[in-house]
C-alpha positions in Angstrom: 79.3 80.0 129.5 79.4 83.6 128.1 76.0 84.9 126.2 76.7 86.6 122.7 78.7 90.0 123.4 80.2 89.4 126.7 84.1 87.6 126.6 84.7 84.4 126.6 88.0 84.3 127.5 91.4 87.4 126.6 94.5 87.5 125.3 97.0 89.1 127.0 97.9 91.9 124.8 101.2 91.3 123.3 101.6 87.8 125.0 101.8 86.3 120.8 104.7 85.7 118.6 105.2 83.8 115.5 108.2 82.7 113.6 108.6 84.4 110.0 107.0 81.8 107.6 110.4 80.3 105.3 109.0 78.8 102.0 109.2 75.0 102.3 112.3 73.5 102.2 114.3 76.5 102.9 115.7 77.7 106.3 113.1 75.6 108.2 113.1 72.7 106.6 114.8 70.2 108.7 114.2 71.6 111.4 111.6 69.0 113.9 108.9 71.2 114.0 107.5 70.2 117.4 111.2 71.2 119.3 111.2 73.9 116.9 107.7 75.0 118.6 109.5 74.5 121.9 112.6 76.4 121.3 110.4 79.3 120.0 108.1 79.8 123.0 110.5 79.3 125.4 112.1 82.2 124.2 109.5 84.2 122.8 107.8 83.7 126.5 111.3 85.0 127.9 111.3 88.1 125.8 107.6 88.9 127.1 108.3 88.5 130.8 105.7 85.9 130.9 106.8 83.3 133.9 105.4 79.8 132.3 104.9 79.0 136.3 102.1 81.1 135.7 100.5 78.8 132.9 98.2 76.4 134.0 97.3 74.3 130.7 98.4 74.1 127.4 97.2 72.5 124.0 99.2 71.6 121.1 97.9 72.3 117.2 100.1 70.7 114.3 98.7 68.7 111.1 102.0 67.2 109.7 103.5 64.5 112.2 107.1 64.4 113.4 108.7 61.8 115.0 107.7 61.3 118.7 105.5 63.5 117.7 102.6 60.7 119.4 103.0 62.6 123.2 102.0 65.9 121.4 101.8 69.3 124.1 103.2 67.2 127.1 107.0 66.5 124.7 106.9 70.0 123.4 105.7 71.6 127.7 108.9 69.6 128.9 111.4 70.7 125.9 110.2 74.3 127.9 110.7 72.8 130.9 106.9 73.3 132.4 106.8 69.5 132.9 103.0 70.8 134.4 101.4 71.6 131.7 99.3 68.9 130.2 97.1 69.5 127.6 95.8 68.3 124.1 96.6 67.9 120.8 94.5 69.2 118.1 95.3 68.4 114.1 92.7 70.3 111.9 94.3 71.0 108.8 94.1 74.9 108.1 91.9 75.4 110.7 94.2 74.1 113.7 94.9 77.1 114.9 91.5 78.7 115.8 90.8 75.2 117.3 93.7 75.7 120.3 92.6 78.8 120.8 88.5 78.1 121.5 90.1 74.6 123.2 91.6 77.0 125.7 88.8 80.1 125.6 87.1 77.6 126.4 88.9 75.4 129.1 89.4 79.4 130.6 85.4 80.2 131.0 84.6 76.5 132.4 87.1 77.8 134.9 89.1 74.9 134.0 92.2 77.1 133.7 93.9 80.1 133.9 95.5 80.2 131.5 96.6 78.3 128.6 99.4 78.3 126.7 98.9 77.8 123.2 101.5 76.7 120.8 101.0 75.5 117.0 103.2 74.7 114.6 104.3 72.9 111.0 107.7 71.6 109.1 105.6 70.8 105.2 108.6 70.9 104.1 110.5 66.6 103.9 106.4 65.5 105.4 106.1 62.0 106.1 106.4 59.0 104.1 103.9 56.4 105.9 103.6 52.6 105.2 99.8 50.8 106.6 100.5 47.1 106.9 98.6 44.5 105.2 99.4 41.5 106.0 96.9 39.5 103.3 97.9 41.8 100.2 100.6 39.9 98.2 103.5 39.8 99.7 102.6 41.2 102.8 103.1 44.2 100.2 102.2 48.0 102.6 100.0 50.7 101.2 102.0 53.7 101.0 101.1 57.5 101.5 103.1 60.9 100.5 102.3 62.9 103.8 101.8 66.1 102.3 101.8 65.7 98.7 99.6 62.9 98.4 96.9 65.0 100.6 97.8 68.3 98.7 96.8 66.1 95.2 93.0 64.5 96.5 90.2 65.2 99.2 89.3 61.5 100.3 86.3 62.5 100.4 85.6 64.7 97.4 88.2 63.2 95.5 89.8 66.1 94.0 92.4 68.3 94.2 92.2 71.4 96.9 93.0 73.8 93.7 90.1 72.6 91.8 87.5 73.4 95.7 89.3 76.9 94.0 87.9 76.8 90.0 84.7 75.3 90.5 83.9 78.0 94.0 84.9 80.6 90.9 82.8 79.2 88.4 80.3 79.6 91.3 80.4 82.7 91.8 82.1 84.2 87.9 85.4 85.3 89.5 86.7 86.0 86.6 91.1 85.7 86.2 91.9 90.0 86.4 90.1 89.9 89.4 91.4 87.2 90.5 94.7 88.9 90.4 93.9 92.5 90.8 93.4 90.5 93.9 96.6 89.1 94.4 98.1 92.6 93.2 96.8 94.6 96.2 97.5 91.6 98.5 101.5 92.5 98.2 100.9 95.8 98.4 99.5 95.0 101.7 102.2 93.1 102.5 104.5 95.7 101.7 103.2 97.7 104.0 104.2 95.3 106.7 107.9 96.2 105.7 108.3 100.0 105.7 110.1 101.2 107.9 112.4 98.2 108.6 109.7 95.2 109.5 107.9 97.6 111.9 104.9 96.1 111.6 106.3 93.1 111.4 108.2 93.7 114.7 105.3 94.5 117.0 104.7 89.9 116.9 108.2 88.9 115.8 111.5 88.8 117.0 113.4 89.8 114.3 116.2 89.3 112.9 114.9 85.9 114.1 117.2 83.3 115.5 117.1 80.4 113.2 118.2 77.0 115.3 120.7 74.6 113.9 119.1 70.5 113.4 119.9 69.7 117.0 119.2 72.5 118.5 121.9 73.1 120.0 122.5 76.8 118.8 122.0 79.5 116.8 122.9 78.9 113.7 121.6 81.7 111.7 119.6 84.8 111.6 116.8 85.4 109.5 115.6 89.2 108.4 111.7 88.0 108.0 109.5 86.2 106.4 111.3 83.7 103.4 110.3 82.8 99.6 107.9 85.5 99.3 107.4 86.5 95.5 108.4 90.5 95.2 105.5 92.0 93.3 105.8 91.9 89.7 102.9 92.7 88.0 103.7 91.7 84.2 104.8 88.4 85.7 101.7 87.6 87.5 99.1 88.8 84.8 101.6 86.2 82.3 101.3 83.2 84.8 99.1 80.4 82.8 96.6 78.4 85.1 97.5 75.9 87.3 94.7 73.6 85.7 94.3 73.5 81.9 91.3 75.8 81.0 91.5 77.7 84.4 91.7 80.6 85.9 94.0 80.2 89.2 97.4 80.6 89.1 100.4 80.5 91.5 100.2 83.3 92.2 96.6 83.7 93.0 97.3 81.1 95.2 99.1 80.1 98.6 102.5 78.5 99.1 103.8 75.0 101.4 105.7 77.2 104.0 107.4 76.0 107.6 107.0 78.2 110.8 105.6 78.3 114.4 103.4 80.4 116.6 101.7 80.6 119.7 99.7 82.3 122.3 98.2 83.1 126.0 94.6 83.1 126.3 93.5 83.8 130.2 91.0 85.3 132.1 90.3 88.6 132.6 93.1 89.5 135.4 95.3 86.9 134.6 95.3 88.3 131.4 96.0 92.6 132.5 99.0 91.1 134.7 100.2 89.2 131.3 99.2 91.7 129.2 102.8 94.6 127.5 100.6 97.1 127.3 97.1 98.4 129.0 94.9 96.7 125.9 92.5 94.7 126.0 92.1 91.7 124.2 88.9 89.9 124.6 87.0 87.1 122.3 83.5 87.4 121.5 83.3 84.2 119.3 83.7 81.4 117.9 82.1 79.8 114.4 82.4 77.0 112.1 80.6 75.5 109.1 81.7 72.9 106.0 80.0 73.6 103.3 79.4 71.2 99.7 81.8 68.6 98.8 84.9 70.0 96.7 83.6 74.1 97.6 86.2 74.8 99.8 87.1 78.7 99.6 83.1 79.7 100.2 83.1 77.3 103.8 84.1 81.1 105.2 80.9 83.1 104.5 79.1 80.4 106.5 81.7 80.2 109.6 81.9 83.9 109.9 78.6 84.7 110.2 77.6 82.0 112.9 80.8 83.6 114.4 79.6 87.1 114.6 76.1 85.7 115.9 77.4 83.7 118.9 79.4 87.1 119.3 76.3 89.7 119.4 78.6 91.4 116.4 76.9 92.8 113.1 78.9 92.7 109.8 78.5 96.3 109.6 80.3 96.8 113.5 83.5 94.8 111.8 86.1 97.0 112.2 89.1 94.8 109.8 88.9 91.3 107.9 91.9 88.9 108.3 91.2 85.8 106.6 93.6 82.5 105.2 93.0 83.1 102.0 94.8 80.4 100.1 92.8 81.4 96.6 92.2 84.9 95.9 89.3 83.7 95.1 87.7 83.5 99.3 88.5 87.3 99.4 86.5 87.5 96.3 83.1 85.4 98.0 83.6 86.3 100.7 83.3 90.0 99.9 80.4 89.0 97.6 78.3 87.6 100.6 79.0 90.0 103.6 79.6 93.1 101.4 82.9 93.4 103.5 84.8 95.5 100.9 88.0 93.2 99.2 90.0 95.7 99.2 89.8 96.6 103.4 90.5 92.8 103.8 94.4 91.5 105.0 95.6 94.7 105.9 99.6 94.4 106.3 99.5 90.6 105.6 98.0 88.0 104.7 98.3 83.6 104.1 98.0 84.1 100.7 101.8 86.3 100.1 103.2 85.0 103.0 102.6 81.4 102.6 100.6 78.7 105.0 102.5 76.4 106.7 98.9 75.0 108.3 99.4 74.7 111.6 100.1 78.3 112.6 98.6 80.0 109.8 96.0 80.9 111.6 97.9 81.9 114.3 99.7 84.3 113.0 96.8 85.6 111.3 94.6 86.7 114.4 97.9 87.8 116.2 98.0 90.3 113.1 94.8 91.3 113.4 95.0 92.0 117.0 97.9 94.7 116.4 95.9 96.3 113.5 93.4 96.7 115.6 95.3 98.6 118.3 96.8 100.7 115.3 93.8 102.2 114.8 92.8 102.7 118.5 90.8 99.6 118.4 87.8 98.2 117.7 86.0 94.3 116.4 88.3 92.3 113.8 87.1 88.8 112.0 89.6 86.5 111.3 88.1 83.8 109.4 89.8 80.8 107.0 89.0 77.8 104.7 89.9 74.2 105.4 90.2 70.8 104.3 87.2 68.7 104.4 85.5 71.3 102.8 85.4 73.4 106.6 86.1 76.9 107.9 86.4 78.3 110.8 86.4 81.7 112.5 86.2 83.9 115.5 85.4 87.5 116.7 87.8 89.9 118.6 87.7 92.8 120.5 90.6 95.3 121.1 90.3 97.9 123.5 91.7 99.9 126.2 92.2 98.1 129.4 93.0 101.8 132.1 
């Protein structure tokens, strides 16, 4: 394996994509998420000139089951006409994307594959209603679980809702309601920068207008200009919102919204990455980190995860040029800035999950792709992606973007 500062693997520049994210119960609400991932990936690879025959392994990530998802990656690869691909399926809540990229990088670094297709997807809309057998219960009645809503409402180990973790961390670090509002307003402005010049930033990795299939995936049923359901900036309305919980500080504006979507990228060795890249730009993966903190303290977990990723990469925080976060709460960014010294106003240029939503599985992958594009636009540099995940955990990754000529 690579030592500190040495690349683990590479992401071919441009060999990545994301759908727009649609607020749940929106345009993607009736689309089978795995089939949607295949629909999107097949078209995205063709538009980027990536021949599926040059990919020799795969990994799929999602967090909300769909019919047939037992078959995972082989199912999706088969739908894409890539029946030669094999690989695992990963489910790690909001850390699913980075875990998939980490797995792909490990396969390349170990010599198990030269190029790995990493796909992520989720449909938070219309989540499964599951019945667990209880043969010895009165009448054999089963136990019911609403997959999405029940798990939003309560961590079965920590015993609290996700929003409660934000309130506890806000209290510990004295993050006020006003500070959260200021961060949210800043993030809305950064997202607006991505919409400038007819969504020029999004068009760097997103195929727009985006072709939305019908529920049978037989034809194009409609077009999306971009993300669907993002709330327009309105400072007066934002500051007038009441906290989600009585006596709390977190509002609906200060937390992300559930969404649906898909994203994908290729991880490869250096030579294969250069061959597949759309431009002479090198994207090196330098290190990963993960962490778990005390129960019900989820938003502080990215701090130790980021430190471990930086240590693995042989990079100090002072050498980081850009930070992108999966920030389901504005509290996340306030705590990260306090603990690392990275200015909160410099994080999340061009958008973040707080604003464009959280489909869970693909959220981190879109964030990583946006980080790469931001670094390329500034002429290269070192970037850190970090984000928390259910179970009071977090993952982080360090990448370096530079000239490949």
